[in-house]
VORO-800919 format. One record per residue (C-alpha): x, y, z negated. Coordinates in steps of 0.05 Angstrom, whole numbers, plus 5000, padded with zeros to 4 digits. Layout:
// VORO-800919
+------+------+------+
:    u :    v :    w :
+------+------+------+
:    X :    Y :    Z :
...
+------+------+------+
END
This chain:
// VORO-800919
+------+------+------+
:    u :    v :    w :
+------+------+------+
: 5382 : 4778 : 4883 :
: 5344 : 4843 : 4901 :
: 5280 : 4852 : 4866 :
: 5228 : 4907 : 4858 :
: 5191 : 4884 : 4804 :
: 5126 : 4921 : 4780 :
: 5116 : 4901 : 4702 :
: 5048 : 4902 : 4675 :
: 5023 : 4903 : 4599 :
: 5011 : 4837 : 4565 :
: 4944 : 4835 : 4561 :
: 4881 : 4789 : 4554 :
: 4842 : 4796 : 4628 :
: 4825 : 4769 : 4679 :
: 4854 : 4790 : 4756 :
: 4858 : 4755 : 4820 :
: 4887 : 4772 : 4889 :
: 4908 : 4763 : 4958 :
: 4977 : 4724 : 4955 :
: 5031 : 4728 : 5009 :
: 4989 : 4784 : 5034 :
: 5026 : 4830 : 5089 :
: 5048 : 4886 : 5045 :
: 5052 : 4959 : 5073 :
: 5111 : 4983 : 5048 :
: 5166 : 4978 : 4995 :
: 5197 : 5042 : 4967 :
: 5242 : 5063 : 4913 :
: 5179 : 5072 : 4879 :
: 5131 : 5021 : 4889 :
: 5093 : 4987 : 4950 :
: 5024 : 4978 : 4981 :
: 4982 : 4929 : 5017 :
: 4972 : 4919 : 5093 :
: 4915 : 4896 : 5133 :
: 4924 : 4864 : 5198 :
: 4914 : 4918 : 5263 :
: 4841 : 4951 : 5264 :
: 4808 : 4953 : 5336 :
: 4760 : 5003 : 5305 :
: 4761 : 5051 : 5249 :
: 4725 : 5033 : 5183 :
: 4697 : 5098 : 5180 :
: 4627 : 5109 : 5212 :
: 4602 : 5174 : 5182 :
: 4542 : 5188 : 5218 :
: 4480 : 5185 : 5177 :
: 4435 : 5116 : 5183 :
: 4388 : 5113 : 5230 :
: 4325 : 5057 : 5220 :
: 4353 : 5017 : 5277 :
: 4419 : 4992 : 5230 :
: 4415 : 4938 : 5182 :
: 4419 : 4956 : 5106 :
: 4469 : 4923 : 5061 :
: 4458 : 4931 : 4987 :
: 4518 : 4906 : 4938 :
: 4511 : 4902 : 4865 :
: 4562 : 4880 : 4823 :
: 4565 : 4874 : 4742 :
: 4627 : 4850 : 4707 :
: 4628 : 4788 : 4664 :
: 4662 : 4789 : 4605 :
: 4637 : 4730 : 4558 :
: 4674 : 4658 : 4577 :
: 4709 : 4658 : 4642 :
: 4718 : 4734 : 4656 :
: 4701 : 4755 : 4724 :
: 4645 : 4788 : 4769 :
: 4578 : 4770 : 4788 :
: 4554 : 4802 : 4852 :
: 4483 : 4801 : 4893 :
: 4485 : 4816 : 4965 :
: 4422 : 4839 : 5001 :
: 4422 : 4846 : 5070 :
: 4374 : 4853 : 5141 :
: 4394 : 4833 : 5205 :
: 4376 : 4792 : 5264 :
: 4349 : 4717 : 5261 :
: 4409 : 4673 : 5265 :
: 4457 : 4728 : 5251 :
: 4470 : 4717 : 5182 :
: 4493 : 4643 : 5185 :
: 4558 : 4652 : 5166 :
: 4590 : 4701 : 5107 :
: 4666 : 4701 : 5083 :
: 4713 : 4731 : 5047 :
: 4788 : 4751 : 5066 :
: 4821 : 4724 : 5001 :
: 4800 : 4660 : 4964 :
: 4877 : 4648 : 4933 :
: 4866 : 4660 : 4866 :
: 4789 : 4665 : 4851 :
: 4730 : 4617 : 4852 :
: 4666 : 4633 : 4882 :
: 4614 : 4596 : 4839 :
: 4537 : 4589 : 4823 :
: 4522 : 4613 : 4896 :
: 4448 : 4621 : 4921 :
: 4411 : 4650 : 4974 :
: 4336 : 4662 : 4991 :
: 4294 : 4695 : 5045 :
: 4228 : 4709 : 5057 :
: 4210 : 4637 : 5058 :
: 4247 : 4616 : 5002 :
: 4312 : 4576 : 4971 :
: 4365 : 4568 : 5026 :
: 4408 : 4504 : 5023 :
: 4481 : 4536 : 5023 :
: 4545 : 4499 : 5051 :
: 4608 : 4533 : 5013 :
: 4686 : 4530 : 5014 :
: 4727 : 4577 : 4975 :
: 4733 : 4626 : 5038 :
: 4665 : 4612 : 5075 :
: 4591 : 4609 : 5057 :
: 4548 : 4574 : 5109 :
: 4463 : 4581 : 5106 :
: 4427 : 4520 : 5123 :
: 4383 : 4547 : 5173 :
: 4371 : 4615 : 5205 :
: 4338 : 4666 : 5161 :
: 4271 : 4707 : 5170 :
: 4271 : 4779 : 5134 :
: 4327 : 4795 : 5083 :
: 4366 : 4748 : 5055 :
: 4388 : 4753 : 4986 :
: 4464 : 4728 : 4964 :
: 4480 : 4714 : 4888 :
: 4547 : 4692 : 4859 :
: 4601 : 4695 : 4807 :
: 4672 : 4707 : 4829 :
: 4717 : 4680 : 4770 :
: 4789 : 4672 : 4750 :
: 4820 : 4607 : 4765 :
: 4863 : 4591 : 4707 :
: 4932 : 4609 : 4699 :
: 4924 : 4660 : 4761 :
: 4934 : 4739 : 4746 :
: 4944 : 4787 : 4786 :
: 4904 : 4852 : 4814 :
: 4851 : 4839 : 4858 :
: 4802 : 4829 : 4801 :
: 4819 : 4858 : 4734 :
: 4764 : 4850 : 4674 :
: 4772 : 4870 : 4607 :
: 4732 : 4888 : 4554 :
: 4733 : 4961 : 4577 :
: 4749 : 4968 : 4649 :
: 4747 : 4932 : 4705 :
: 4778 : 4936 : 4781 :
: 4758 : 4901 : 4843 :
: 4779 : 4894 : 4914 :
: 4736 : 4877 : 4964 :
: 4775 : 4817 : 5001 :
: 4775 : 4784 : 4937 :
: 4710 : 4794 : 4907 :
: 4657 : 4804 : 4967 :
: 4634 : 4750 : 5013 :
: 4598 : 4783 : 5069 :
: 4568 : 4769 : 5140 :
: 4614 : 4759 : 5189 :
: 4567 : 4789 : 5241 :
: 4565 : 4856 : 5204 :
: 4643 : 4872 : 5206 :
: 4639 : 4916 : 5270 :
: 4570 : 4941 : 5263 :
: 4544 : 5004 : 5235 :
: 4501 : 4991 : 5173 :
: 4471 : 5029 : 5119 :
: 4505 : 5014 : 5054 :
: 4480 : 5025 : 4984 :
: 4525 : 5004 : 4931 :
: 4506 : 4995 : 4855 :
: 4556 : 4983 : 4797 :
: 4529 : 4962 : 4732 :
: 4585 : 4979 : 4676 :
: 4536 : 4961 : 4619 :
: 4575 : 4895 : 4604 :
: 4642 : 4933 : 4592 :
: 4605 : 4992 : 4557 :
: 4642 : 5038 : 4602 :
: 4601 : 5106 : 4618 :
: 4625 : 5116 : 4701 :
: 4647 : 5076 : 4764 :
: 4674 : 5095 : 4827 :
: 4691 : 5061 : 4888 :
: 4724 : 5073 : 4951 :
: 4661 : 5108 : 4976 :
: 4670 : 5161 : 4914 :
: 4655 : 5172 : 4846 :
: 4584 : 5152 : 4821 :
: 4551 : 5084 : 4796 :
: 4505 : 5087 : 4852 :
: 4534 : 5106 : 4929 :
: 4500 : 5105 : 4997 :
: 4533 : 5112 : 5061 :
: 4539 : 5093 : 5140 :
: 4603 : 5048 : 5153 :
: 4617 : 4988 : 5186 :
: 4612 : 4927 : 5145 :
: 4679 : 4914 : 5142 :
: 4691 : 4978 : 5099 :
: 4673 : 4948 : 5045 :
: 4720 : 4888 : 5047 :
: 4788 : 4941 : 5047 :
: 4746 : 4979 : 4994 :
: 4764 : 4977 : 4912 :
: 4715 : 4987 : 4861 :
: 4731 : 5007 : 4785 :
: 4697 : 5016 : 4721 :
: 4716 : 5044 : 4652 :
: 4725 : 5110 : 4614 :
: 4743 : 5149 : 4681 :
: 4759 : 5225 : 4687 :
: 4735 : 5250 : 4754 :
: 4735 : 5309 : 4800 :
: 4697 : 5330 : 4869 :
: 4735 : 5383 : 4918 :
: 4688 : 5409 : 4965 :
: 4721 : 5452 : 5020 :
: 4713 : 5478 : 5094 :
: 4760 : 5427 : 5109 :
: 4736 : 5358 : 5082 :
: 4704 : 5327 : 5020 :
: 4753 : 5295 : 4968 :
: 4735 : 5259 : 4904 :
: 4781 : 5227 : 4849 :
: 4776 : 5184 : 4792 :
: 4824 : 5164 : 4741 :
: 4828 : 5101 : 4685 :
: 4882 : 5108 : 4633 :
: 4937 : 5158 : 4619 :
: 4983 : 5198 : 4664 :
: 5031 : 5240 : 4654 :
: 5006 : 5292 : 4707 :
: 4944 : 5331 : 4716 :
: 4907 : 5289 : 4766 :
: 4860 : 5344 : 4781 :
: 4917 : 5390 : 4800 :
: 4940 : 5330 : 4840 :
: 4883 : 5315 : 4876 :
: 4880 : 5393 : 4902 :
: 4947 : 5380 : 4932 :
: 4930 : 5321 : 4967 :
: 4870 : 5349 : 4997 :
: 4908 : 5399 : 5032 :
: 4957 : 5352 : 5052 :
: 4902 : 5306 : 5082 :
: 4878 : 5372 : 5120 :
: 4954 : 5384 : 5141 :
: 4955 : 5312 : 5169 :
: 4891 : 5310 : 5216 :
: 4907 : 5384 : 5241 :
: 4982 : 5345 : 5265 :
: 4945 : 5295 : 5304 :
: 4885 : 5346 : 5327 :
: 4837 : 5293 : 5297 :
: 4778 : 5326 : 5273 :
: 4778 : 5279 : 5210 :
: 4714 : 5297 : 5165 :
: 4700 : 5236 : 5135 :
: 4714 : 5237 : 5059 :
: 4775 : 5218 : 5021 :
: 4776 : 5183 : 4953 :
: 4839 : 5180 : 4901 :
: 4835 : 5125 : 4851 :
: 4888 : 5133 : 4794 :
: 4904 : 5078 : 4749 :
: 4943 : 5093 : 4688 :
: 4987 : 5025 : 4664 :
: 5048 : 4999 : 4625 :
: 5099 : 5004 : 4678 :
: 5173 : 5018 : 4682 :
: 5198 : 5093 : 4707 :
: 5198 : 5084 : 4786 :
: 5143 : 5025 : 4791 :
: 5086 : 5057 : 4814 :
: 5048 : 5014 : 4869 :
: 5006 : 5059 : 4924 :
: 4955 : 5023 : 4970 :
: 4915 : 5050 : 5027 :
: 4847 : 5030 : 5028 :
: 4781 : 5043 : 5064 :
: 4779 : 5126 : 5063 :
: 4816 : 5121 : 4995 :
: 4881 : 5113 : 4957 :
: 4899 : 5075 : 4897 :
: 4952 : 5085 : 4853 :
: 4978 : 5046 : 4793 :
: 5022 : 5090 : 4751 :
: 5054 : 5084 : 4691 :
: 5030 : 5133 : 4633 :
: 5097 : 5165 : 4631 :
: 5117 : 5175 : 4712 :
: 5113 : 5243 : 4730 :
: 5086 : 5273 : 4792 :
: 5152 : 5273 : 4827 :
: 5178 : 5283 : 4899 :
: 5188 : 5208 : 4907 :
: 5113 : 5195 : 4884 :
: 5083 : 5251 : 4921 :
: 5120 : 5212 : 4991 :
: 5093 : 5157 : 4970 :
: 5021 : 5172 : 4957 :
: 5028 : 5215 : 5022 :
: 5055 : 5157 : 5060 :
: 4991 : 5118 : 5047 :
: 4950 : 5173 : 5064 :
: 4981 : 5175 : 5135 :
: 4952 : 5101 : 5148 :
: 4890 : 5137 : 5165 :
: 4910 : 5158 : 5225 :
: 4982 : 5111 : 5232 :
: 4959 : 5039 : 5218 :
: 4877 : 5056 : 5214 :
: 4874 : 5084 : 5290 :
: 4949 : 5086 : 5321 :
: 4979 : 5014 : 5312 :
: 5047 : 4995 : 5344 :
: 5068 : 4921 : 5345 :
: 5038 : 4851 : 5360 :
: 4962 : 4841 : 5362 :
: 4970 : 4766 : 5346 :
: 4949 : 4736 : 5280 :
: 5000 : 4720 : 5236 :
: 5049 : 4777 : 5269 :
: 5029 : 4840 : 5233 :
: 5093 : 4837 : 5190 :
: 5135 : 4856 : 5263 :
: 5093 : 4920 : 5260 :
: 5121 : 4947 : 5191 :
: 5173 : 4982 : 5221 :
: 5118 : 5024 : 5261 :
: 5066 : 5024 : 5213 :
: 5108 : 5032 : 5148 :
: 5173 : 5063 : 5162 :
: 5148 : 5114 : 5218 :
: 5092 : 5135 : 5176 :
: 5144 : 5145 : 5111 :
: 5188 : 5182 : 5164 :
: 5131 : 5230 : 5181 :
: 5102 : 5238 : 5114 :
: 5165 : 5268 : 5089 :
: 5178 : 5313 : 5146 :
: 5109 : 5343 : 5142 :
: 5114 : 5351 : 5072 :
: 5173 : 5385 : 5083 :
: 5132 : 5436 : 5135 :
: 5078 : 5443 : 5081 :
: 5125 : 5462 : 5030 :
: 5113 : 5407 : 4982 :
: 5180 : 5377 : 4991 :
: 5244 : 5423 : 4983 :
: 5307 : 5413 : 5031 :
: 5344 : 5369 : 4979 :
: 5280 : 5326 : 4966 :
: 5281 : 5307 : 5044 :
: 5351 : 5292 : 5038 :
: 5335 : 5252 : 4979 :
: 5284 : 5213 : 5023 :
: 5332 : 5204 : 5073 :
: 5388 : 5178 : 5034 :
: 5347 : 5127 : 5002 :
: 5336 : 5091 : 5071 :
: 5402 : 5093 : 5086 :
: 5424 : 5063 : 5020 :
: 5376 : 5006 : 5035 :
: 5397 : 4996 : 5108 :
: 5468 : 4996 : 5081 :
: 5458 : 4948 : 5021 :
: 5398 : 4901 : 5047 :
: 5413 : 4827 : 5034 :
: 5378 : 4819 : 5106 :
: 5421 : 4882 : 5133 :
: 5428 : 4862 : 5212 :
: 5384 : 4811 : 5223 :
: 5331 : 4818 : 5288 :
: 5260 : 4837 : 5280 :
: 5235 : 4780 : 5292 :
: 5274 : 4739 : 5232 :
: 5271 : 4798 : 5186 :
: 5191 : 4800 : 5190 :
: 5194 : 4724 : 5177 :
: 5223 : 4728 : 5106 :
: 5160 : 4762 : 5076 :
: 5193 : 4778 : 5009 :
: 5210 : 4852 : 4982 :
: 5274 : 4858 : 5006 :
: 5262 : 4839 : 5077 :
: 5198 : 4887 : 5078 :
: 5237 : 4942 : 5046 :
: 5289 : 4937 : 5103 :
: 5238 : 4935 : 5154 :
: 5209 : 5003 : 5124 :
: 5279 : 5035 : 5118 :
: 5292 : 5013 : 5195 :
: 5229 : 5046 : 5218 :
: 5241 : 5110 : 5184 :
: 5315 : 5110 : 5207 :
: 5297 : 5095 : 5273 :
: 5246 : 5156 : 5271 :
: 5298 : 5204 : 5245 :
: 5336 : 5174 : 5305 :
: 5290 : 5184 : 5365 :
: 5272 : 5254 : 5344 :
: 5340 : 5275 : 5345 :
: 5358 : 5243 : 5407 :
: 5289 : 5271 : 5440 :
: 5303 : 5345 : 5411 :
: 5371 : 5338 : 5447 :
: 5357 : 5316 : 5506 :
: 5299 : 5372 : 5519 :
: 5342 : 5427 : 5490 :
: 5298 : 5438 : 5431 :
: 5236 : 5440 : 5479 :
: 5204 : 5371 : 5446 :
: 5213 : 5326 : 5386 :
: 5180 : 5258 : 5364 :
: 5115 : 5301 : 5349 :
: 5102 : 5297 : 5423 :
: 5113 : 5226 : 5425 :
: 5068 : 5208 : 5365 :
: 5008 : 5252 : 5393 :
: 5012 : 5222 : 5454 :
: 5009 : 5152 : 5426 :
: 4947 : 5174 : 5378 :
: 4910 : 5205 : 5443 :
: 4923 : 5134 : 5477 :
: 4898 : 5095 : 5415 :
: 4843 : 5133 : 5401 :
: 4819 : 5124 : 5477 :
: 4832 : 5044 : 5480 :
: 4817 : 5035 : 5409 :
: 4866 : 4978 : 5401 :
: 4937 : 4955 : 5382 :
: 4987 : 4984 : 5429 :
: 5049 : 4940 : 5444 :
: 5120 : 4969 : 5430 :
: 5130 : 4979 : 5498 :
: 5078 : 5037 : 5497 :
: 5126 : 5073 : 5442 :
: 5188 : 5061 : 5491 :
: 5149 : 5081 : 5552 :
: 5133 : 5155 : 5520 :
: 5206 : 5158 : 5494 :
: 5222 : 5141 : 5561 :
: 5194 : 5215 : 5581 :
: 5253 : 5243 : 5552 :
: 5303 : 5191 : 5545 :
: 5297 : 5152 : 5612 :
: 5327 : 5087 : 5604 :
: 5366 : 5107 : 5530 :
: 5297 : 5094 : 5503 :
: 5295 : 5021 : 5523 :
: 5370 : 5012 : 5503 :
: 5354 : 5046 : 5435 :
: 5291 : 5002 : 5421 :
: 5329 : 4935 : 5437 :
: 5383 : 4944 : 5397 :
: 5362 : 4983 : 5336 :
: 5292 : 4956 : 5323 :
: 5294 : 4891 : 5358 :
: 5368 : 4862 : 5346 :
: 5375 : 4906 : 5279 :
: 5435 : 4945 : 5292 :
: 5455 : 4993 : 5246 :
: 5427 : 5058 : 5255 :
: 5469 : 5119 : 5250 :
: 5439 : 5196 : 5247 :
: 5483 : 5252 : 5278 :
: 5510 : 5292 : 5227 :
: 5464 : 5348 : 5237 :
: 5405 : 5317 : 5228 :
: 5379 : 5351 : 5171 :
: 5397 : 5421 : 5201 :
: 5439 : 5472 : 5183 :
: 5439 : 5465 : 5103 :
: 5472 : 5399 : 5103 :
: 5538 : 5372 : 5131 :
: 5546 : 5298 : 5136 :
: 5602 : 5256 : 5098 :
: 5608 : 5187 : 5069 :
: 5591 : 5156 : 5006 :
: 5592 : 5083 : 4968 :
: 5521 : 5058 : 4966 :
: 5503 : 4999 : 4913 :
: 5439 : 4954 : 4915 :
: 5397 : 4946 : 4856 :
: 5403 : 4880 : 4822 :
: 5390 : 4860 : 4748 :
: 5428 : 4795 : 4764 :
: 5368 : 4750 : 4738 :
: 5297 : 4738 : 4762 :
: 5258 : 4779 : 4715 :
: 5191 : 4752 : 4740 :
: 5198 : 4680 : 4724 :
: 5241 : 4702 : 4659 :
: 5176 : 4728 : 4641 :
: 5129 : 4679 : 4664 :
: 5167 : 4635 : 4619 :
: 5135 : 4613 : 4552 :
: 5200 : 4623 : 4524 :
: 5220 : 4682 : 4556 :
: 5282 : 4640 : 4569 :
: 5325 : 4673 : 4622 :
: 5314 : 4649 : 4693 :
: 5353 : 4651 : 4760 :
: 5417 : 4676 : 4734 :
: 5466 : 4693 : 4789 :
: 5535 : 4670 : 4778 :
: 5580 : 4725 : 4787 :
: 5518 : 4773 : 4789 :
: 5522 : 4833 : 4745 :
: 5483 : 4807 : 4687 :
: 5526 : 4738 : 4678 :
: 5586 : 4779 : 4686 :
: 5561 : 4825 : 4628 :
: 5546 : 4767 : 4584 :
: 5479 : 4741 : 4593 :
: 5480 : 4669 : 4596 :
: 5422 : 4615 : 4621 :
: 5384 : 4594 : 4560 :
: 5384 : 4673 : 4523 :
: 5319 : 4688 : 4500 :
: 5294 : 4762 : 4524 :
: 5267 : 4802 : 4469 :
: 5273 : 4871 : 4509 :
: 5304 : 4899 : 4568 :
: 5301 : 4978 : 4585 :
: 5327 : 5003 : 4651 :
: 5309 : 5048 : 4708 :
: 5272 : 5014 : 4770 :
: 5311 : 5015 : 4830 :
: 5369 : 5057 : 4801 :
: 5435 : 5018 : 4802 :
: 5475 : 5085 : 4768 :
: 5431 : 5074 : 4704 :
: 5447 : 5024 : 4653 :
: 5405 : 4962 : 4637 :
: 5401 : 4955 : 4557 :
: 5385 : 4879 : 4542 :
: 5365 : 4844 : 4479 :
: 5366 : 4774 : 4479 :
: 5368 : 4720 : 4428 :
: 5423 : 4664 : 4425 :
: 5431 : 4608 : 4371 :
: 5393 : 4651 : 4328 :
: 5420 : 4719 : 4337 :
: 5406 : 4787 : 4368 :
: 5447 : 4809 : 4416 :
: 5453 : 4867 : 4453 :
: 5480 : 4871 : 4529 :
: 5489 : 4928 : 4573 :
: 5509 : 4936 : 4640 :
: 5499 : 4971 : 4709 :
: 5451 : 4926 : 4756 :
: 5495 : 4948 : 4816 :
: 5494 : 4886 : 4872 :
: 5528 : 4895 : 4936 :
: 5561 : 4962 : 4957 :
: 5569 : 4991 : 5028 :
: 5591 : 5054 : 5054 :
: 5546 : 5095 : 5091 :
: 5528 : 5158 : 5106 :
: 5503 : 5225 : 5065 :
: 5491 : 5298 : 5068 :
: 5510 : 5351 : 5020 :
: 5483 : 5419 : 5015 :
: 5517 : 5475 : 5045 :
: 5537 : 5529 : 4992 :
: 5500 : 5590 : 4990 :
: 5442 : 5577 : 5038 :
: 5373 : 5580 : 5016 :
: 5318 : 5535 : 5016 :
: 5283 : 5588 : 5069 :
: 5346 : 5592 : 5112 :
: 5337 : 5514 : 5122 :
: 5279 : 5519 : 5159 :
: 5221 : 5461 : 5160 :
+------+------+------+
END
């Protein structure tokens, strides 16, 4: 039983979010949410014109009774164009007290958990009001309301007219933080309680909104505009981190030759989390990072955030994989795996990852491939599991495949070409066609250098799930290849179910697993656990109560073991000699 388990403080709050939403990536540090393939960009930074509809969204936290969010939306549009309103996620929050009116007065509504239909065509502007309230017993991250802060996602909280999703609209966003007595607010549009911008309507569905005692920073440079907000405590200086990320974003845009001039917002949420359980999420023109108060700004965290930033280009514009509904997870090898590969290689070129840190990133993917419960499964079968372990392997498979294809192209072209040429060609094609590209397009571009071998490699390594073996010199002259034994991280019991149990009794104890072998028993009441998430080399210290006595148990969370490739540093070579 291999789990990546984010832990949250036991605080009284309301929170709701999509259950079963595809996840962009699971890494040793965390994960992020995925969206369906976009046929057009969510960004349209050009100035508004008088012909564009106007969409005003106001939100105010509800801090008494059932916690939630009050939303008011005022929108203009052609008669008959505003009949159907919907939200993307209705799994954990209720829409209550909905009412609408136009120039002729109150409009009757037909409502379902995810949809509101007007009883007649509207005349003039339509004003919609409703409350988003948490259902009893539900808790997640799509809507969190506390006495001094709130965090909300558009998928959960916004019911918007469907016809505006791909239409340029003049957006006015107003966040009222008075109920939480908070001085500041921010969103995917940037810092401030009120923001105005022109975007396509579905931009708001992929946005995040936050209020509280925020720290803020704004960076203006010739390359672009970056804003940041942070809530809670972090072990690093967010201002310095945002400066670094702004430079990285410029480098990414240069890589794709994509004069990307839309702004970028970074939201850091300091939470009670175990070391290594950071979660980074790509949002509309923004990245949201949920990080523990003790988490350092490490190479692994830097790579996790950079991977999400890359979704502006890979996943936002360039999407390789099925376009059919329900098959988005099959594209994770590219949208997440290739993005992770590219983030690590570009960060090394930019000088923000050392050669050793690049090696560590590669070894993490090798370890995932070697120890995964789903090792060797086909792409379709692997994507069908939809759990943390399967998603982790999909990402690792895509990253290792990119390493392999890059090595094959460099060898075939005698160093004149690389996977960079392949990705830029695909990006240009996606920009022109403005739709997802099938995997055959990836293979066809690779075939320019590899011929029929491109088809064979893709079928074997991606579709069939064969083990991806890399050449010993894949990391260049500073490293030599060898073999080692990898162990998967396994607590040996289900910590999520255990924490959810009112009595905190051990749940899901695996027979002959590491916890059971160390002496943990079904029915033990857990007082505390201390461990390094995803690190099978660091011991778990677990305190349980058994028969009225407190017992301390220590063990290594080592799951299945298997041999795999690794790379060791060649002595006497400087980082500069290693190259990018």
